[in-house]
Structure formats: structure tokens, C-alpha cells
N, CA and C of each residue as an Amber inpcrd file, in Angstrom:
protein
   522
 114.7230000   4.3460000 111.9260000 115.1140000   3.6170000 111.3130000
 113.9320000   3.6100000 110.2350000 112.7410000   3.6850000 110.6860000
 111.7950000   4.1200000 109.7420000 111.8130000   5.0770000 109.1250000
 112.3900000   6.2000000 109.5000000 112.4550000   7.3730000 108.7780000
 113.2210000   6.9280000 107.5860000 114.2630000   6.4360000 107.9340000
 115.2950000   6.2790000 106.8710000 114.8550000   5.2250000 105.9030000
 113.8810000   4.2030000 106.2460000 113.4930000   3.4180000 105.0380000
 112.3500000   4.2470000 104.2990000 111.5110000   5.0310000 104.9670000
 110.6740000   5.8590000 104.1050000 111.3230000   6.8340000 103.1480000
 112.2640000   7.4570000 103.4160000 113.0710000   8.2830000 102.7230000
 113.6560000   7.5340000 101.3430000 114.2320000   6.3940000 101.7100000
 114.6390000   5.6170000 100.8050000 113.6230000   5.0160000  99.7110000
 112.4920000   4.7890000  99.9580000 111.3450000   4.2280000  99.2540000
 111.0650000   5.4920000  98.3910000 110.8810000   6.7910000  99.1270000
 110.2550000   8.0460000  98.3880000 111.4400000   8.1970000  97.3200000
 112.7840000   8.0670000  97.5290000 113.5390000   8.4900000  96.6380000
 113.6700000   7.4730000  95.5280000 113.2650000   6.1850000  95.6560000
 113.1570000   5.0170000  94.5870000 111.9900000   5.5650000  93.8820000
 110.8120000   5.9980000  94.3420000 109.8750000   6.4170000  93.7460000
 109.9420000   7.4330000  92.8670000 110.5470000   8.5190000  93.2310000
 111.0500000   9.5980000  92.4640000 111.7620000   9.2140000  91.5610000
 112.6490000   8.5000000  91.3700000 113.6080000   7.9070000  90.3310000
 112.7190000   7.4210000  89.1780000 112.0330000   6.3640000  89.9560000
 111.0910000   5.6110000  88.7300000 110.1120000   6.4640000  88.0410000
 109.5930000   7.6400000  88.8380000 108.5960000   8.6830000  88.3620000
 109.2920000   9.3860000  87.2770000 110.6820000   9.8380000  87.4190000
 111.3340000  10.4550000  86.4660000 111.8840000   9.5930000  85.5080000
 111.7150000   8.1800000  85.4670000 112.2830000   7.3180000  84.5550000
 113.6130000   7.0460000  84.6230000 114.6380000   7.3170000  85.8510000
 115.5000000   6.8610000  85.8250000 115.6890000   5.6560000  86.7060000
 114.8990000   5.1700000  87.3540000 114.8550000   3.6930000  87.8520000
 114.7180000   2.4750000  86.6590000 114.3520000   2.8720000  85.6350000
 114.2100000   1.5430000  84.6100000 115.6910000   1.1350000  84.4760000
 115.4160000  -0.5220000  84.2830000 116.4890000  -0.8840000  84.3410000
 117.1670000  -0.6460000  82.9330000 118.5900000  -0.8130000  82.6640000
 119.1050000  -0.6390000  81.2750000 119.2860000   0.8630000  80.4430000
 118.4740000   1.9570000  81.3120000 118.7490000   3.0840000  80.8550000
 120.0990000   3.9460000  81.6020000 120.5900000   4.6400000  80.7800000
 121.6980000   5.4400000  81.3780000 120.9450000   7.0390000  82.2360000
 121.6340000   7.5850000  83.0420000 121.2110000   8.8500000  83.3310000
 121.1820000   9.7570000  82.3600000 122.8870000  10.0510000  81.5660000
 123.2190000  10.9730000  80.8080000 122.6190000  10.4300000  79.5070000
 122.0420000  11.5970000  78.5360000 121.5130000  11.3040000  77.2980000
 122.9390000  11.1480000  76.2950000 122.5010000  10.4690000  75.0880000
 123.8360000  10.2160000  74.4980000 124.4050000  11.4950000  73.8790000
 125.6870000  11.8850000  73.5570000 125.9880000  13.2990000  73.1340000
 125.4150000  13.1680000  71.4690000 124.9520000  14.1910000  71.0590000
 124.5510000  14.2930000  69.6330000 125.5800000  14.6050000  68.8200000
 125.3660000  14.2550000  67.6540000 126.4700000  14.2640000  66.3350000
 126.2400000  15.9940000  66.0240000 127.5000000  16.3990000  65.7030000
 127.3090000  17.5420000  64.9270000 126.7730000  17.5070000  63.8810000
 125.3580000  18.0570000  63.4630000 124.9880000  18.1120000  62.0210000
 125.8360000  18.9930000  61.0400000 126.1490000  18.5660000  59.6140000
 126.5400000  19.5750000  58.7900000 125.4880000  19.8640000  58.0070000
 125.0620000  21.2490000  58.5540000 124.1020000  22.3500000  57.8520000
 124.2250000  22.9810000  56.6320000 123.6610000  22.5300000  55.3360000
 123.9590000  23.3500000  54.1760000 123.5260000  24.6400000  53.8930000
 124.1270000  25.5190000  53.7000000 123.5590000  26.9760000  53.2040000
 122.0410000  26.6310000  52.2150000 121.0320000  27.3430000  52.3280000
 120.1300000  27.3380000  51.3870000 120.3150000  27.5630000  49.8860000
 119.7080000  27.2640000  49.2460000 120.0690000  27.3170000  47.7830000
 118.9750000  28.1000000  46.9740000 119.2170000  29.1180000  46.4060000
 118.2910000  29.7440000  45.7260000 117.2670000  28.6880000  44.7600000
 115.9690000  29.2570000  44.7430000 115.0430000  28.1880000  44.1150000
 114.4460000  29.1260000  42.8630000 115.4000000  29.2580000  41.6880000
 115.0690000  29.7480000  40.4120000 114.2900000  28.9510000  39.2510000
 113.6190000  29.7340000  38.4520000 113.2460000  28.5850000  37.6830000
 114.2260000  28.9670000  36.1840000 113.6590000  28.1230000  35.1560000
 114.5680000  28.0230000  34.1040000 115.2300000  29.5290000  33.4770000
 114.2240000  30.4490000  33.4710000 114.5190000  31.7950000  33.2270000
 115.2880000  32.6190000  34.3440000 115.5400000  31.9230000  35.2050000
 116.2730000  32.6660000  36.2430000 115.4340000  33.6290000  37.2120000
 114.2240000  33.1600000  37.3270000 113.4080000  33.9630000  38.1930000
 112.8230000  33.3910000  39.2280000 112.5670000  34.2040000  40.3850000
 112.2100000  33.6370000  41.6300000 110.5690000  33.7050000  41.8170000
 109.7150000  32.4940000  42.0960000 108.3420000  32.7770000  42.1670000
 108.0300000  32.5180000  43.5740000 107.0490000  33.5440000  43.8490000
 106.0940000  33.3460000  45.3810000 104.6940000  33.7550000  45.0760000
 104.2280000  33.3020000  46.0300000 102.4180000  33.6790000  46.2320000
 102.2340000  34.5670000  47.3010000 101.6590000  35.6020000  47.3520000
 101.6190000  36.6700000  48.7460000 100.1240000  36.7810000  48.8080000
  99.5120000  36.7850000  49.7790000  98.0710000  37.0660000  50.2590000
  97.7810000  37.8800000  51.4310000  96.9100000  38.8190000  51.1420000
  96.2460000  39.6840000  52.1880000  94.6740000  39.8380000  51.8810000
  93.7010000  39.6090000  53.2190000  92.4340000  39.8040000  52.7430000
  92.0570000  38.9200000  51.8720000  91.2930000  39.3090000  50.8920000
  90.7440000  38.2710000  49.8450000  91.8200000  38.4250000  48.6620000
  92.7640000  39.2630000  48.7550000  93.5100000  39.1430000  47.3730000
  94.8900000  38.4430000  47.4890000  95.3070000  37.8890000  46.0710000
  96.5610000  37.0090000  46.0300000  97.1880000  37.2840000  44.8290000
  98.4080000  37.4830000  45.2510000  99.6900000  38.1650000  44.4060000
 100.4600000  36.9150000  43.9540000 100.5920000  36.7740000  42.8890000
 101.6060000  35.5370000  42.0050000 102.8160000  36.5520000  41.5250000
 103.9540000  36.3770000  42.0600000 104.9340000  37.3700000  41.9680000
 106.1540000  36.4840000  41.3690000 106.8590000  37.2380000  40.2330000
 107.9110000  36.5410000  39.3670000 109.0560000  37.7330000  39.9970000
 110.3320000  37.1940000  40.0690000 111.3030000  38.4420000  40.5620000
 112.4570000  37.7920000  39.8450000 112.9740000  38.8270000  39.1290000
 114.2270000  38.8200000  38.2690000 115.2310000  39.9770000  38.3060000
 116.4610000  39.7400000  38.2410000 117.3220000  40.8170000  38.3720000
 117.0640000  41.9540000  37.1240000 117.1990000  43.0560000  37.6270000
 116.9740000  44.1850000  36.4650000 117.4570000  45.1760000  37.3030000
 116.5160000  46.3170000  36.7970000 116.4730000  47.9030000  37.2370000
 115.5760000  48.2710000  38.0000000 114.7600000  47.6620000  38.6740000
 113.7770000  48.1500000  39.4230000 112.1030000  48.1570000  39.1070000
 112.2880000  47.6400000  37.7330000 110.6540000  48.0890000  37.2890000
 109.6690000  46.8200000  37.8160000 108.4380000  47.3780000  37.9900000
 107.6410000  46.7120000  38.8490000 106.2770000  46.7210000  37.5650000
 105.8390000  45.7160000  37.2800000 104.9230000  45.3300000  35.9930000
 103.5470000  44.6660000  37.2720000 102.5040000  45.1450000  37.2870000
 101.2460000  44.4680000  37.7910000 100.1720000  44.2080000  37.0720000
  99.7780000  43.1600000  36.4890000  99.0650000  43.0160000  35.8470000
  98.8280000  43.8840000  34.4230000 100.2400000  43.4110000  33.7550000
 100.5260000  44.1550000  32.3540000 100.4460000  45.6750000  32.4750000
 100.3840000  46.1890000  33.7800000 100.4420000  47.8670000  33.9410000
 101.4960000  48.1330000  34.8560000 102.3800000  49.4320000  34.6010000
 103.5960000  49.8110000  35.4930000 102.8500000  49.9620000  36.9800000
 103.8020000  50.0630000  37.6860000 103.0900000  50.5440000  39.1730000
 102.4670000  51.7470000  39.4480000 103.2370000  52.9340000  38.8940000
 102.5560000  54.2380000  39.2860000 101.0020000  54.3220000  38.5080000
 100.6380000  53.5490000  37.6650000  99.4040000  53.3920000  36.7650000
  98.4170000  52.7390000  37.8220000  99.0940000  51.3000000  38.1050000
  98.0480000  50.5330000  38.7520000  97.8840000  50.9570000  40.0850000
  98.5810000  51.3590000  40.7360000  98.8530000  51.8920000  42.2020000
  99.0400000  53.4400000  42.0450000  97.7830000  54.3910000  42.1790000
  98.2360000  55.5010000  42.1170000  98.3620000  56.4720000  43.3070000
  97.9860000  55.8650000  44.3640000  98.2740000  56.2560000  45.6210000
  99.8640000  56.2580000  46.0430000 100.7160000  57.1660000  46.4100000
 102.1150000  56.8850000  46.7810000 102.0440000  55.9250000  47.9810000
 101.0710000  56.0650000  48.9920000 101.3210000  55.0300000  49.9020000
 101.3270000  53.7390000  49.6810000 100.4520000  53.0380000  48.7240000
 100.5170000  51.7040000  48.1300000 101.9340000  51.4840000  47.3860000
 102.3550000  52.2570000  46.7710000 103.6110000  52.0250000  46.1010000
 104.5970000  51.8890000  47.2320000 104.6570000  52.6260000  48.3570000
 105.7060000  52.7870000  49.1830000 105.4490000  51.1620000  49.8390000
 104.2180000  50.7710000  50.1330000 104.3260000  49.2430000  50.6050000
 104.8570000  48.5350000  49.8110000 104.5250000  48.5340000  48.5080000
 105.3550000  47.7120000  47.8660000 107.0960000  47.4840000  47.6300000
 107.3020000  48.6530000  47.8780000 108.7000000  49.1060000  47.8940000
 109.4980000  48.6440000  49.2680000 108.7660000  48.5360000  50.2800000
 109.2410000  48.0440000  51.5710000 110.4630000  46.9230000  51.5300000
 109.9660000  45.8420000  51.0980000 110.8980000  44.6060000  50.9830000
 112.2940000  44.7430000  50.5680000 112.4160000  45.6640000  49.4460000
 113.6680000  45.8170000  48.6290000 114.4900000  47.0150000  49.6280000
 113.5650000  47.9100000  50.3750000 114.1750000  48.9480000  51.5290000
 114.8280000  48.5010000  52.2870000 114.1890000  47.3510000  52.8980000
 114.5840000  46.7420000  54.3840000 115.8720000  45.7830000  53.9160000
 115.9740000  45.2850000  52.8480000 116.8370000  44.2190000  52.2360000
 117.9640000  44.9300000  51.5850000 118.0750000  46.4210000  51.5020000
 118.8260000  46.8600000  50.8240000 119.1940000  46.7430000  49.3160000
 118.0940000  46.2700000  48.6870000 118.0950000  45.5160000  47.1620000
 117.4770000  46.7790000  46.3000000 117.1690000  48.1430000  46.4390000
 116.1520000  48.8270000  45.8900000 116.8560000  49.1920000  44.4640000
 116.2250000  48.9810000  43.2840000 116.7570000  49.0450000  42.0730000
 117.3500000  48.1900000  41.1960000 117.6920000  46.8770000  42.3070000
 118.2030000  45.5580000  41.7930000 117.2150000  44.6870000  40.9810000
 116.0910000  44.5530000  41.4950000 115.0940000  43.6020000  40.6990000
 114.2600000  43.9630000  40.1150000 113.5950000  43.3330000  38.9850000
 112.4980000  43.4400000  38.2800000 110.9840000  42.6320000  38.6560000
 110.3020000  43.1290000  38.8810000 108.8560000  42.4380000  39.4800000
 108.0590000  42.4880000  38.3950000 107.5100000  41.1820000  38.2720000
 106.2310000  40.9690000  37.2820000 105.2360000  40.2890000  38.1920000
 104.0050000  40.8220000  38.3360000 102.9550000  40.0130000  39.2150000
 101.8050000  40.3380000  38.4900000 100.8540000  39.1980000  38.8240000
  99.4240000  39.3380000  38.6140000  98.6980000  39.2430000  39.9660000
  97.8180000  40.2770000  40.2940000  97.0850000  40.3570000  41.2500000
  95.3690000  40.1550000  41.1080000  94.8580000  39.3960000  41.8310000
  93.2800000  39.4200000  41.8700000  92.7750000  39.1560000  43.0770000
  91.4820000  39.7480000  43.3630000  90.6870000  39.7610000  44.3870000
  91.1910000  40.8840000  45.2120000  90.0860000  41.3310000  46.2210000
  90.0710000  42.3270000  47.0580000  90.0560000  43.7360000  46.3540000
  90.5050000  44.6630000  47.2410000  90.7060000  45.9560000  46.9990000
  92.1180000  46.3730000  46.9970000  92.4930000  47.6730000  46.4440000
  93.9780000  48.1150000  46.4260000  94.8970000  48.0620000  47.5470000
  94.3540000  48.4320000  48.6150000  95.0710000  48.1250000  49.7350000
  95.2740000  46.6560000  49.9350000  94.4780000  45.7820000  50.0620000
  94.7530000  44.3390000  50.0780000  95.4590000  43.8530000  48.9600000
  95.5760000  44.2270000  47.8460000  96.3510000  43.9130000  46.7880000
  97.8220000  44.3540000  47.0670000  98.0450000  45.6320000  47.4870000
  99.2830000  46.1370000  48.1140000  99.9630000  45.0810000  48.9580000
  99.0390000  44.8030000  49.8900000  99.6200000  44.1680000  50.9400000
  99.9460000  42.6300000  50.6020000  99.3110000  42.2440000  49.5710000
  99.6210000  40.7440000  49.1660000 100.7290000  40.5560000  48.0670000
 100.7520000  41.8640000  47.5350000 102.1620000  42.1440000  46.5850000
 103.4860000  42.2090000  47.4570000 103.0770000  42.6770000  48.5300000
 104.3980000  43.0330000  49.6350000 105.0230000  41.5820000  50.0650000
 103.7620000  41.0240000  50.4570000 104.1180000  39.3740000  51.0250000
 104.8520000  39.0460000  49.9270000 104.1720000  38.5510000  48.5970000
 104.7320000  37.9960000  47.4990000 106.0230000  38.4300000  47.2810000
 106.2250000  39.6130000  47.1010000 107.8090000  39.8630000  46.9300000
 108.9830000  39.6950000  48.1160000 108.2710000  39.7260000  49.3670000
 109.1710000  39.3380000  50.3140000 109.5360000  37.7960000  50.2690000
 108.6970000  36.7580000  50.0940000 108.8090000  35.5490000  49.8780000
 109.3360000  35.2320000  48.6480000 109.6360000  35.8420000  47.4740000
 110.3920000  35.7960000  46.2050000 111.6270000  36.2230000  46.7300000
 111.7540000  37.2610000  47.1710000 113.2410000  37.6100000  47.6120000
 114.1830000  36.5310000  48.3560000 113.3730000  36.1620000  49.0710000
 113.8560000  34.7730000  49.9270000 114.2080000  33.5650000  49.1260000
 113.4110000  33.2490000  47.9630000 113.7110000  32.3210000  47.1930000
 114.8710000  32.9480000  46.2420000 115.3110000  33.8730000  45.8650000
 116.2940000  34.3510000  45.0730000 117.5310000  34.3020000  45.9560000
 117.6330000  34.8820000  47.4020000 118.7320000  35.2600000  48.2430000
 118.1830000  34.5120000  49.6220000 118.2770000  33.3920000  49.8320000
 117.9690000  32.9370000  50.9750000 118.4960000  33.5090000  52.4690000
 119.7600000  34.0840000  52.2230000 120.5530000  34.9560000  53.3180000
 119.3800000  35.8380000  53.8370000 118.4480000  36.5610000  53.0380000
 117.6930000  37.6100000  53.5180000 116.5760000  37.4080000  54.3990000
 116.1140000  36.0210000  54.7830000 114.9770000  35.6800000  55.4510000
 115.2270000  36.2690000  57.1100000 116.4240000  36.2160000  57.6320000
 116.2950000  36.7150000  58.9030000 115.5850000  38.4620000  58.8040000
 116.2790000  39.1870000  57.9200000 116.0740000  40.3050000  58.0120000
 114.7600000  40.8200000  57.5590000 113.9250000  40.0050000  56.8060000
 112.6440000  40.2880000  56.2720000 111.7750000  39.7660000  57.4390000
 112.3450000  38.5380000  57.9950000 111.3630000  37.9240000  59.0960000
 111.4200000  38.9160000  60.3770000 112.3540000  39.0850000  60.8640000
 112.2530000  40.3630000  61.7760000 111.3000000  41.3990000  61.8800000
 110.9580000  41.8080000  60.6540000 110.3470000  43.2320000  60.5530000
 108.9070000  42.8120000  60.1030000 108.5950000  41.3790000  59.8760000
 107.4170000  40.9640000  59.7550000 106.6780000  40.6880000  58.4100000
 107.7890000  41.0230000  57.2820000 107.3590000  40.9880000  56.0720000
 106.7930000  39.2380000  55.6490000 107.0860000  38.3320000  56.1970000
 106.8340000  36.9800000  55.7420000 105.6230000  36.3850000  56.4400000
 105.1850000  37.0990000  57.3600000 104.0340000  36.4500000  58.0870000
 102.7240000  37.1240000  57.4550000 101.7990000  35.9350000  57.0560000
 100.5460000  36.3830000  56.1530000  99.7160000  37.0220000  57.2900000
  99.1960000  37.9670000  57.2070000  98.0760000  38.7470000  57.9420000
  96.8160000  38.0040000  57.4230000  96.4270000  37.2640000  58.6440000
  95.2390000  36.7490000  58.4530000  93.7590000  37.2970000  58.5880000
  94.0360000  38.6320000  58.9270000  92.6500000  39.1730000  59.0090000
  91.8100000  39.3230000  57.9970000  90.5830000  38.9660000  57.8610000
  89.7170000  39.0330000  56.8480000  88.3360000  39.6020000  57.4970000
  87.4950000  40.0370000  56.4960000  86.2550000  40.4050000  56.8700000
  85.2810000  39.5430000  57.4520000  84.9340000  40.0040000  58.5980000
  83.6630000  38.8660000  59.4360000  82.6060000  38.9600000  58.4640000
  82.1210000  37.5780000  58.6590000  81.0080000  37.3090000  57.6520000
  79.6450000  37.7470000  58.5750000  78.7530000  38.3430000  57.6920000
  77.1180000  38.6820000  58.1200000  76.4980000  37.5490000  58.7420000
  75.9070000  37.8340000  59.9770000  74.9940000  36.7330000  60.7500000
  73.7200000  37.2090000  60.6950000  72.7450000  36.2900000  60.7890000
  71.5150000  36.2240000  60.5870000  70.7990000  36.9640000  61.8670000
  69.7950000  37.7700000  61.7400000  69.4540000  38.4420000  62.7760000
  70.4590000  39.8720000  63.1050000  71.1020000  40.2010000  62.2040000
  71.7570000  41.1230000  62.6820000  71.7660000  41.9830000  60.8890000
  72.1590000  43.4340000  61.3730000  72.2140000  44.0500000  60.3120000
  73.6380000  44.0320000  59.5170000  74.6270000  43.9460000  60.0860000
  75.8910000  43.3250000  59.5590000  76.2610000  42.4540000  60.3980000
  77.8850000  42.1910000  60.3060000  78.4830000  41.2580000  61.2060000
  78.2100000  41.2920000  62.7040000  78.1520000  42.5140000  63.4580000
  77.9190000  42.6190000  64.6220000  76.9560000  43.5560000  64.9870000
  76.4250000  44.5150000  64.0590000  75.3810000  45.5550000  64.3050000
  74.0520000  45.1090000  64.1560000  73.3710000  45.4700000  65.2970000
  71.9990000  45.1900000  65.2650000  71.0820000  46.1790000  64.7150000
  69.9600000  45.6450000  64.0920000  69.0310000  46.8130000  63.8650000
  68.3280000  47.3990000  64.7350000  67.9040000  48.8020000  64.3790000
  67.6960000  50.0140000  65.2700000  66.5800000  49.3030000  66.2700000
  66.6560000  49.7820000  67.3510000  65.7150000  49.2900000  68.3790000
  64.5790000  50.2930000  68.5490000  63.3200000  50.0460000  68.5620000
  62.3170000  51.0670000  68.5230000  61.2340000  50.3900000  69.4760000
  61.1520000  51.3920000  70.8460000  60.4550000  51.1170000  72.0840000
  59.0540000  50.9790000  71.7450000  58.2730000  51.8210000  71.0270000
  56.7210000  51.5520000  70.3020000  56.4200000  51.5020000  68.9510000
């Protein structure tokens, strides 16, 4: 008899703890209404261009993307002139290759800050974001490859009492 009462009180305590013992509340949640989700619309300016900003290290790239023949202009210079190394031009072309849009868009951009490698990474980030503004359906493709993630690694600051960020001064025993 005492065991029965104890198990009943434990059961009530458990229900109160879970929130089911509160008066006026039902056990099952209300069914959710099926929400109508509209497909994302392209974000274009008056000239029919998509704009985005890309960042990498200390470099910032402002990118305008428009339909065209695949011409890339960086700071009023062509891509092979600005980025002489083929690896940097390959980095810039990656979003178009992944999205199967090679040669379909013209890119006009201004890049400031950092070195050439950081600028190429910032440009790739900006092109990827501008492609999504132009064609929102490309988002899963570009996100799965990691082109939409801003690489937040930056140079570590120098600390006092150190030669560089972590390097100590040379130790002299005598």
C-alpha cells in the first residue's frame, strides 16, 4: 500500500517536472500550419548587376557581377595583369567552375588591403556571394564547397616582451 502511494507521488512529481501536470495544458502540441515558402528572388541593381562584398585576412573585395562573356576586371585592370600567378586566377575562377557558370558572367571589382593571396581569397568570397544574389538556387552548391564561409584567420598581433607574436628573444646564459 505504501509502495503504491509512493509510486503515485513519484509519477505526479515526474509529470509536474516535465510540465504535463499543469492544469489547462494538453499533452500534445498543436499541429503546425504548413507554411508557404517563396523561392528566393535575385537581388539586382538598376543596371542588372549583383553586388557582394568578400573578405579574407585584411583584404576587402567589392564585387559587381553581370551577364557577359567571362571578363574579370580588378581595380580597372584585367585579371591576368593584376593576378600574374596562375594559382591566384584559378582561385578566382573556382566559384564559376563549381556552379557550371564559366564564361557566363562579367566581374568588375575593387580590392583593397592585404597581399595578393588574401585579395584573391576575398575576391572568391565576393564572387560566390554575388552569384547567390544573382541566382539564389546556387546557394547549396557553393555552401557545400565552403565558398560562402568567411575565412576568419588573420595575423596574430605582436605581444610585448616577445620578438614577434610568439617568438621569444634569444636566450643568453652568460
